[in-house]
Backbone as a ProteinNet text record, in pm:
[ID]
protein_1_A
[PRIMARY]
MNQAIIDANVILGYLVREEDYLDTALRKYELLLLPTLVVSEVVYVLENEYDLDRRLVLEALSSLLQESKIKSERTIILNSLLKYRDYPTLSFVDCYLWELAEGAGCDLLTNDKKLAVKK
[TERTIARY]
1148.2	1031.5	1075.9	1013.8	1041.7	966.7	1040.9	975.8	1055.5	990	1054.2	992.1	1067.7	1017.7	966.5	850.8	788.8	832.6	870.3	906	780.4	784.9	671	632.9	730.5	700.6	619.5	640.4	562.5	416.4	394.7	258.6	191.7	264.2	207.5	171.9	259.7	231.7	105.4	86.6	-32.9	-158.4	-149.3	-266.5	-313.2	-220.2	-259.6	-269.2	-258.1	-277.6	-179.8	-57.1	44	128.7	131.9	211.2	154	189.5	138.6	248.9	353.3	465.9	422.2	327.9	280.1	209.7	128	60.9	162.8	267.2	374.4	442.5	471	537.2	449	319.2	227.5	226.8	247.8	256.1	392.2	497.6	633.9	671.8	626.1	669.8	557.7	599.5	503.2	457.1	545.2	514.7	582.6	507.5	562.5	553.8	665.3	671.6	652.7	557.8	526.2	559.3	676.9	713.9	622.9	595.9	512.2	575	706.3	774.7	736.8	722.1	680.5	535.5	449.9	310.7	307	389.9	396.4	433.1	530.4	570.1	456.6	389	277.4	166	132.3	28.9	67.8	191.7	239	228.4	273.9	272.1	128.5	42.4	-96.6	-165.9	-139.8	-204.8	-142.6	-11.1	56.6	88	112.4	144.6	22.4	-66.3	-185.3	-311.4	-298.9	-411.2	-529.7	-501.6	-608.6	-662.6	-792.6	-860.9	-822	-815.5	-776.2	-867.6	-994.1	-1087.1	-1047.8	-1006.8	-965	-831.9	-743.3	-616.5	-646.9	-737	-777.4	-835.7	-925.6	-988.1	-884.9	-795.8	-695.6	-603.9	-553.9	-460.1	-530.1	-653.5	-728.1	-745.1	-781.4	-799.8	-667.2	-560.7	-428.1	-385.8	-412.6	-372.2	-450.1	-559.6	-637.4	-575.1	-481.3	-414.2	-338.9	-371	-314.1	-163.7	-109.2	34.4	117.5	51.7	123.4	123.4	244.2	258.5	297	223.4	249.2	195.6	210.8	146.5	1.4	-69.7	-201.8	-296.8	-317.6	-413.3	-368.9	-241.2	-188.8	-200.7	-166.6	-174.2	-319	-410.8	-551.5	-608.3	-578.9	-626.2	-564	-438.2	-370.9	-434.8	-469.3	-535.3	-674.6	-744.4	-875.2	-860.2	-761.3	-733.2	-693.1	-609.1	-561.5	-679.8	-776.2	-896.2	-979.3	-990	-1079.5	-1019.3	-888.2	-820	-732.9	-792	-720.9	-601.8	-588	-470.9	-349.6	-369.8	-260.1	-206.2	-76.6	-14.3	-34.9	-5.5	-13.5	83.3	202.8	302	248.7	185.6	124	23.2	-61.9	-166.4	-107.4	-0.6	67.8	125.8	192	249.1	139.4	30.7	-84.5	-137.9	-151.8	-200.8	-105.1	24.8	123.3	114.1	103.8	95.1	-31.6	-143.4	-269.1	-257.2	-201.8	-187.7	-96.7	5.1	99.9	52.4	-56	-107	-13.1	53	148.3	123.2	189.3	179.6	260.8	222.7	299.4	361.4	492.3	562.3	581.4	525.8	534	521.3	580.5	560.9	458.7	407.3	307.5	172.7	128.7	5.9	-117.4	-119.7	-233.6	-242.3	-128.6	-123.5	-131.5	-80.1	-75.3	-214.2	-315.2	-450.1	-518.5	-458.6	-519.7	-491.3	-421.5	-384.7	-506.4
-1398	-1415.3	-1442.4	-1537	-1576.4	-1482.3	-1392.7	-1294.9	-1270.7	-1209.2	-1179.9	-1053.6	-988.3	-873.2	-923.4	-873.5	-916.3	-824.1	-883.4	-811.3	-790.7	-691.3	-661.9	-782	-857.7	-972.2	-1079.7	-1094.4	-1190.9	-1146.4	-1017.4	-963.1	-971.6	-931.3	-934.5	-1076.6	-1171.4	-1310.8	-1360.9	-1321.2	-1359.3	-1293.3	-1163.3	-1088.8	-1128.9	-1163.3	-1202	-1353.9	-1424.6	-1569.6	-1648.4	-1597.6	-1668.7	-1762	-1736.1	-1821.7	-1814.6	-1913.5	-1918.4	-1896	-1823.1	-1801	-1729	-1636.2	-1565.8	-1662.1	-1751.4	-1850.6	-1936.5	-1976.5	-2054.8	-1973.7	-1847.7	-1760.4	-1737.3	-1724	-1704.7	-1826	-1944.1	-2064.7	-2076	-2030.8	-2047.7	-1944.7	-1819.9	-1711	-1666.3	-1622.5	-1568.5	-1429.3	-1354.6	-1216.9	-1182.5	-1117.3	-1069.1	-917	-852.2	-706.6	-655.4	-564.7	-509.3	-360	-323.1	-181.2	-103.3	21.1	105.6	125.6	126.7	138.4	22.2	-96	-213.2	-195.8	-144.6	-119	-22.1	80.6	178.6	112.5	23.4	-48.5	-137.7	-205	-292.2	-210.6	-96.4	-9.6	31.6	74.5	119.1	6.7	-111.4	-224.2	-266.4	-273.2	-312.6	-214.8	-86.5	13.3	19.3	14.6	38.9	-86.4	-197.6	-321.2	-411.4	-411.5	-496.4	-417.9	-286.9	-198.5	-212.2	-229.2	-240.2	-101.9	-93.3	27.2	55.6	181.1	218.8	156.7	144	82.5	-63.2	-133.7	-273.4	-284.8	-188.1	-185.3	-171.7	-80.2	-61.1	-189.7	-253.1	-376.6	-486.6	-504.9	-611	-589.3	-468.1	-441.7	-432.9	-385.9	-378.7	-516.6	-612.7	-748.1	-805.9	-778.7	-826.6	-764.9	-635.8	-566.1	-612.8	-683.6	-735.6	-861.3	-921.6	-1042.4	-1008.5	-1076.9	-1043.6	-1068	-1155.6	-1183.5	-1084.6	-993.7	-894.1	-761.7	-713.4	-587.3	-477.3	-366.4	-253.2	-126.4	-15.5	109.2	102.1	3.9	-33.7	85.5	163	273.5	379.9	414.9	516.3	467.1	342.2	286.5	282.7	236	228.6	366.9	464.6	600.9	658.8	626.1	670.9	607.2	479.7	410.6	467.7	509	572.4	704.1	783.3	908.2	877.2	778.2	736.3	697.9	627.7	589.8	712.9	806.5	920.5	1037.8	1041.9	1152.9	1097.3	1073.5	1005.8	1081.3	1209.2	1281.8	1268	1208.9	1193.8	1051.5	1039	907	855	728.4	673.2	745.9	776.6	847.2	984.2	1056.2	1185.1	1167.9	1067.9	1042.6	1000.7	924.1	881.9	1003.8	1091.5	1212	1302.1	1315.7	1393.7	1334.9	1203.4	1135.8	1155.6	1144.1	1166.5	1307.8	1405.9	1545.9	1569.3	1516.4	1530.1	1468.1	1348.1	1278.2	1349.5	1415.7	1488.1	1630.2	1671.4	1806.5	1913.3	1882.7	1979	2000.3	2102.5	2131.4	2030.8	2014.9	1934.8	2031.3	2041.6	2131.1	2061.3	2121.6	2062.1	2169.8	2144.5	2229.1	2167.5	2051.2	1980.8	2051.6	2121.7	2201.2	2115	1991.4	1902.7	1868.4	1854	1814.2	1933.7	2047.8	2166	2211.2	2190.6	2234.5	2139.6	2029.3	1929.1	1953.7	2061	2088.5	2110.1
1799.7	1715.7	1572	1510.5	1372.8	1277.9	1209.5	1122.7	995.3	897.5	769.4	710.1	622.9	548.2	413.5	372.4	246.9	133.4	22.7	-99.4	-185.5	-273.1	-361.5	-448.3	-494.7	-581.3	-510.1	-379.8	-301.7	-297.7	-272.5	-266.6	-404	-506.8	-642.1	-685	-656.4	-690.1	-622.5	-498.2	-423	-481.4	-507.5	-553.3	-692.6	-778.7	-915.2	-929.7	-816.6	-810.3	-896.5	-906.6	-984.6	-898.4	-768.1	-679	-538.3	-457	-320.3	-217.3	-256.1	-165.4	-38.4	-49.5	69.4	164	111.4	196	270.6	200.6	262.9	372	343.6	441.2	563.4	543	655.8	748.4	693.3	776.5	845.1	777.2	827.8	934.1	917.6	1005.3	1098.5	1217.3	1312.8	1272.6	1205.9	1169.1	1037.1	948.3	821.7	821.7	795.2	794.9	652.7	636.2	504.8	504.8	453.4	448.6	352.8	386.7	302.1	165	157.6	28.6	-63.3	-6.8	-84.3	-131.4	-44.2	-83	-201.1	-195.2	-303.9	-436.8	-432.6	-554.5	-605.2	-514.5	-552	-618.3	-559.4	-616.8	-758.2	-774.6	-905.5	-1009.7	-973.8	-1067.8	-1100.2	-999.6	-1025.2	-1119.1	-1100.3	-1185	-1324.4	-1332.3	-1459.4	-1541.1	-1476.7	-1549.1	-1567.4	-1467.6	-1474.5	-1509.4	-1527.2	-1562.9	-1467.8	-1340.2	-1241.7	-1207.5	-1197.8	-1153.7	-1008	-971.2	-834.7	-728.8	-758.4	-664.3	-638.4	-744	-729.2	-655.5	-676.6	-601.9	-453.1	-418.9	-278.9	-221.4	-293.3	-244.7	-221.8	-317.3	-306.6	-187	-172.8	-63.5	71.4	74.4	200.4	261.4	178.3	231.6	280.4	209.3	250	383.9	401.3	523.7	646.4	626.9	739.6	800.7	729.7	779.2	907.8	1016.4	1147.3	1157.3	1075.9	1081	999.3	929.3	849.3	924.5	955.3	1028.8	929.8	937.6	848.8	914.8	844.6	886	837.7	886.8	835	817.8	921.7	915.2	816.3	820.5	728	583.8	560.8	425.4	376.6	460.1	419	389.1	474.7	449.7	323.1	299.4	176.9	54.4	64.8	-46.3	-74.5	30.2	10	-65.6	-27.3	-99	-243.4	-260.6	-393	-482.8	-426.2	-502.1	-539.9	-447.4	-465.7	-543.2	-556.6	-624.5	-737.5	-853.6	-962.9	-1020.7	-991	-1042.6	-951.3	-834	-738.5	-738.9	-719.5	-706.9	-564.6	-544.2	-408.8	-316.2	-364.4	-281.6	-241.2	-335	-301.3	-188.4	-201.7	-102.2	31.7	28.5	151	223.4	149.8	211.2	267.1	193.7	239.1	369.9	375.8	496.5	613.6	588.7	695.3	750.2	660.5	703.5	785.2	739	814.1	952.6	957.3	1084.6	1182.6	1129.8	1214.8	1244	1178	1198.4	1145.3	1035.7	980.4	831.6	778.5	635.6	555.8	431.3	336.7	237.1	238.1	147	13.7	-90.5	-223.2	-329.7	-444.3	-561.4	-655.7	-620.5	-700.4	-682.7	-784.4	-774.8	-745.7	-795.2	-769.5	-621.2	-558.2	-418.2	-324.8	-365.1	-279	-235.1	-316.1	-281.1	-183	-150.5	-62.6	85.2	116.8	256.2	343.4
[MASK]
+++++++++++++++++++++++++++++++++++++++++++++++++++++++++++++++++++++++++++++++++++++++++++++++++++++++++++++++++++++++

């Protein structure tokens, strides 16, 4: 199968409409792999470099994750983004870890007081 891993810059270029490299890749490859680590970087850059509101970050990435040729931890990422939107004191990584712990039915060990109360 013809596949590739997507870098954060490819996603960012697509989302801010600066380049069409993702569109080209979607035509060239049968499957594009989107690691959650890359999503985390994209969230950070959109919020901190582009000053995007968390709701807009969720909207932008939600539509991207619906693309059938992009493989990711889609459900975990979307649920993490919903938490990220709803809990402004938590980072995306905090929300991702919270979602993983919930999904696994286990505790999340943390010294982060903001996150510890979310168990």
